[in-house]
N, C-alpha and C positions, 0 to 999 in steps of 0.2 A: 277445397272443392270448387270446381268451375260450375257455372250455371248454364253452359251451353252458349253458342255464339249469339250476339246481338242480332236483332231483325236487320234486314236489308234496308239500305238508305236509298232513297229515290234522289235523282238529280235535282229535283226542286227543293226538297229538304236541305240537301248539301248546299245548294245555292243560297238559301236563306242564311245557313251558318257563314259562309264565305262573305256574304254582304255585310252582316253584323261584325264579323272579324275586321273587315277593311276600315271600319269606323272607329275601332278601339285598339288598333295594333299599335300602341305606343311602345317606347322603350328600345328603339334600335333593334338590330338583329338578335341580340341576346334575349331582350324582353319578348320579342315576337316568336323566337323559337320556343321559349319557355310557354308562351300562350299556347302555341300550336300543340306542344306536348300535354300540357294540362287538359286542353279541350278534347283532343283527338285520342290520346292514349289513356289518360286517367278518368275522365268523366264520361266520354261517349263511347270509349272502346271501339272506334273505327279501325284502329291499328293496333298491333302489339308493340311492345317496347323495340324488339329487334328490328321489325319492318320499319318502324319510324327512324331508328338510328341508321339503318342501311341507307335510307333516302337521305338522310341529313348528311352522311358522310360524302355521298356523291355531290351534293350541293355545295358543301365546303370546298370542293376542289375546283369548282367552276368560277370565272369572273362573273360579276354581277351580285345583285342583292341575294343573300342565301335564303333569308326568310321567304321572300316572294317566290324564289325558285322552288323551296320546300313545298310551299302551299300548292304551286302548279303541279309538282310531282305528285303529290298526294291526291289532289283532285283528278289528275290523269289516271291514277291507279285505280281510284274508285269508279270513274264513269268515262274514261277514255279521253280522246282529245277534246270533246266539248266540256268535260269536267275540268280538265286542265286549264283551258282558255278562261272558263268562268272563274275558277279559284284564283288564277294568277291576275286576271283582270280586275276582279273585285277586290283584290288585295292592293291594287294600285290606284283604281279609279277614285275612291273616296278621297285619298290623300291628294290626288290632282285637283279635285274640286276645292278642298280646303285650302291647300297652299295657293292656288289661284285667287280665291277670295282674299286671302291675307295679303298676298302680293297687290291685289287691287287696291285694298284699304291703305297698304303701305305706300304705294305709289301716289295715292290722292292725299293722304294726311300724315303718313310717317310716324304714327303714334298707335300703340295698342295697349293702352293701360289695363283694360279688363284682362286681356290675354297674359299680361305680364304678372298679374295677380294669380291667375290660374297656373301658369307655369312655375311660379315660385313654390307651390304645394306639389306639382306634378312632378317636377325634376328629381326631389328626393324619394317620392314614391317609385319612380322608374329606377332609381338606384338600387332600391330594395328588391325590385323584380328581377334585376340583373344578378344580384347577389343569390337569389332563390334559384335563378336558372342554373348557375354554377354549382350549387348544392345538389339539386335534383338530378342533373344529368351526371355528376360526378358520383353520387350514391349509387347509381345504377350501372355505371360503366367502369369504374376503376376498381376491378375486381382481383388485381395482381399487383405485387410490388412494382413491376416494371410499368404498368400503365399509370400508377400513382407518380413514378419518377418522371414519366413522359409528360404528365399534367404540370407538374413542378417546372420541368424544363421549359414548357410552353409559356407559362407565366413569366419566368425569369428571361426568356428570349424576347418578348415583347415588352414586358414592364421596365426591365433594367438595361438589357442589351439593345434595345430597340432594332432588332433584326427584322428583315422584310418577312411579312407574313407568308408569302409563297414559298420562301426558303424553308420556313419553320414546318410548313405542311409537307414539302417534299422530303425533307429530312425524316419526319415522323413516318412517312409512308415507307421510305427505304428501311428504316429500322424495323418496321413491321413485316415488311417482306423478308429481310434477312433472318429475323427471328422465327417466322413461321418455317423457314427452310431448315434451320439448324436447332432451334430450341422452342419448338411450337408451345410447349407447356407454360413458358413465361407469359403467353398472351391468353391462355385459357383459364376460366374461372375455376377457382379451387379453394378449398377451406371453407371456414364459416362464412366468410363475407360472401364469396360467390354463391354458396348454398342459400344463405338468407336472401340474396337478391333474386335468385331462381325461385324460391319459395313464394316470395312477395308477388313475383309476376304470376306464378302458378295459381295463387289464391284469388286472383281476380278472375272475373268472367272472361270467357273466350272472346278474342277480338273478331270483328267482322273480317279482317285480313289478319289473321294470326300466323305465328311463326312457321307453321307447316301448311298453311292454306296455299292451295295451287294459285298461280298468277292467272287472273282472268284472261280470256282469249285475246283482249285487245292489248294486253300488256306482254304478249309474247313477240319475241323478235321475228321480224319479216323483212327480208331485203327489198321486197316491192314497197311495203309501207315506209320504210327508211328512205328510199329513193324519192318516193312522193312527197314526204315530210320535207326533205332537203330542197326539192324543187320549189314548194310552196314558200318555204322560208326564204329562198333567194329572190322570188319574185315579189314577196312582201317587202323585201329591202330595196330592190332595184327599181321597181315601177314608181313608188312615190319619190325616190331620189330623182329618177329621170323627169317626173313631172315638176318637181321644184327647180331643176335646172333649166327646163323649158320656160318656166313661168318667170324666173328671176335671174337666170345665168348661173354659170358655174361658181361665180364669186358672189352671188347675191347672199343676203343675210340667211335665209332660210336654207339654202343649199349648203352654206358653210356650217350652220348648225348641225344639220343632218350628218355631214361628214365627221365634225368634231365629236358629237355625242355618240356616233357609232365606235369611234376610237376609245372614248371613255368607257363604253360598255365592255369592249373587249380587253381593256387594260386594268379593269377594277378588280383585281385580285386582292383579297385581303380586306374587303368591305370597303364602304364609303370613305372611311378616314384615310385609307391609302391612296385613294384616287382623287379627293377633294383638292389638294394642293395642285395637281395637274389641271383640274377644272378651274380652279381660281386663277392660275397662271394664263391660261388660254383665254378665258372670259374677260379677265381684267386687263392683263398686259397685252396679250397678243392681238385680241379683236375689239377691246374697249367697249364691250357690250354693257358692262356696268362698273361702278367704282368699287375700290377695295372696302370701303365702309358698307357700301349695299351688300356685297358679297358676305360680309361678316353678319349682317342682319339676316340675310337669307338663310345662312347656316343655322343661326338661332331659331328661326322659325322652323326649318326642317327638323331640328333636333326634337322639338316640342310638338309636332304634328303627327297624326298616325301615318303609317306606312313607312316604306324603306327610307333611310336617311339619304340616300342618293337621289331621292325626290326632290332635293334641293336644285336640282337642274331645272325643274319646272320654274322655280322662282328666277333662276339665272335667265331662261329662255323669255320669260315674261318680261323682266327688266330689260333684257337686251332689245326685245321688239318695242318696248315702250319708248326707251331712250332713244333709239334710232328713229322712231317716228317723229318724237318731239324735236329732234336735231333737224329733221327735214320739213318741219312745219305741217305735218300731217296728223289726222286723228290717230292716236295712240293704240286704240283698242283692237282694230282689225289685225295689225302685225304682232301685237302682244299675245293675243289668243292663239294666232296661228302658229307663233313660236312656241307656245306651251305645248300645242299638240305635236309639233315636229320633235321637239326635245324628248318628250315622253315616249313617243313611237319608236325613235332610233336608240333610245337608251335601253328600253326594256325588251325590244323585238329579239335581240340575241339570246336573252334568257329564256324565253318561250322556245326557240330553236334548240338550245342545248338540251332542255329537258324532253321536249317531244320527240327529238331525234335519238337521244342517248339512253333515256329511261328504260326502254325494252332491254338493252344490253345489261344495265345494271340489275333489273330484275332476274335476268338469266343467270346472274353470278351469285345469288343467294345461295349459302351453304358452301360456297368455293373458298377453301382457306387461303388460297393464292390471292383472291380478291379481298376477302373479308379481313386478313390480318393487317394489311396496310390500312384499311378503313378503320379498324379497331384502334390502331395506334394513333390514327388522326383524330378520332373521336376523344382519345385521352388528352391529346394536345389541345383540342378545342375547349375542354374544360379550363385549362390554364388560360387559353386566350380569352374566355369569358370573364375569368376572374381579373385579368389584367384590364379589361374593358371596364369592370367595375371600379378598379383603382384610378382609371382615367376619369371617370365620371366623378369620383369622390372628391377630387380637388375642387373643380368649380362649384360643386354643389354644397360641400360642407365647408369650404374655405374660401368663399367669394371675396375677392379683393384683399385675399391674404389673411382675413380674420375668420375664426371659427364661428359658425352659425349653429347655436344650439338648437334653434326651432327647426332647422332643416334635419338635424341630427334626430330630433323627436319624431318628426315625420317618418324617417327611415326606420326607426325602431318600431313605431305603431304598425306600419306597412308590413314589416317582418312579422310582427305578432299576428297580425290579421291573416297572413298567408300560412304560417306554421301552426298556429293554435286554432284560429277560427275556421281555417280551411277555405278562406276566401279565394275566389278566382281571380285571375289577373284582371278580368273585366271589372270585377267588384272594386277592386283596389284602384284602378284607373278612374272609375266613375266617382268613387268616394273623394279621391283627391281633386278632381276637377270641379266637384260641387262645393267643396270647402274652399277652394280658391275663388270661385265666383261669389261665395257668400262672403268672404272677407273683402272682396272688392266692393260689394254692395254696402258693408259696414263702413269701410273707409270712405266711400263717397257720401253717406249720410252724415258721418261725423265731421266731414271736411266742409 
């Protein structure tokens, strides 16, 4: 029995949620997508399962950070362009502050003992969150044997065959499109599994944006609105770039960073792990903004701070500006902080444009099997992708330096128990892990 739709959510209330989310969005894309699902679909009922997955499928097709784009899409769906800008901005801004602060400490002292202790507990907790993400999404989406097979194929393609992520997604979309045309029953829920999933969704309260809720007026496609969005997007890209060229020349450090990180944003299909080798090659070998050891340290910080993993570009920009200034005998702070702003702006601007320009078209496609079938197939593959990400994390977390770490395994088990049996939210798991890590650091300091 449903209990009627939840009450309307104001922009101020939603903004408070996005602000809180930005400070605790650990776990990379899988953990962040799980967090958004748990908070918005399961707990708050702002969206139904299908509306959430429909948005997620679109974001998985785009270059850039999927979780940040998903937050932008959902914020836009609820409150229009202001809601999308606030949701996406608050998803990114806290991680900018955190990573800039850590980069400052790193540049000055190079040692982060307290954080090392916190991250030692946080990493296995994040692994448990990723495992739960695969379980939860798979349980709700893998309703037919074909979808299960696609999930397994996605896992094998990335974990064993090391195929390019874009190729895997395109292949899944083509399979979904062909199946919808010739054998649509292979993609439709049926049998006890599909019925159970449908009943589970039906027994929950109606969502604010439910399966059959009409799209709000601002979410309906308009050619005029699309043209205006594209114009503003172009101006937001070209005007700052022109200003940087005027201030420092076409080959100046900041102008180079603006062009380079725009390319990074447009090439980052498959998530941050797929594009970070390109970032490292350009930042270390081509431009010499930082050293290879510094790049590795930045990646470690990026993996264990909130926000998208691609936010490691903020560390790259900071260290690039810092090192360039030191080499020139100048104060490092102005160029380092300016470089952070430039890298973040040009890395994330394309993501906002993709969502605000494309989301009305995606909303208009709801219920269209020609569009929904490829996305259903892609969602199934995503389950396998998340599982492969868990495997990727399991190595360095459970077998650091080649030796099994039983304490990390214990943290994973406890975090899984807390989520499965105690119904802890991702926020509670992350908070508890961080607190335990800080406590252990304090104990170690006192005993030392």
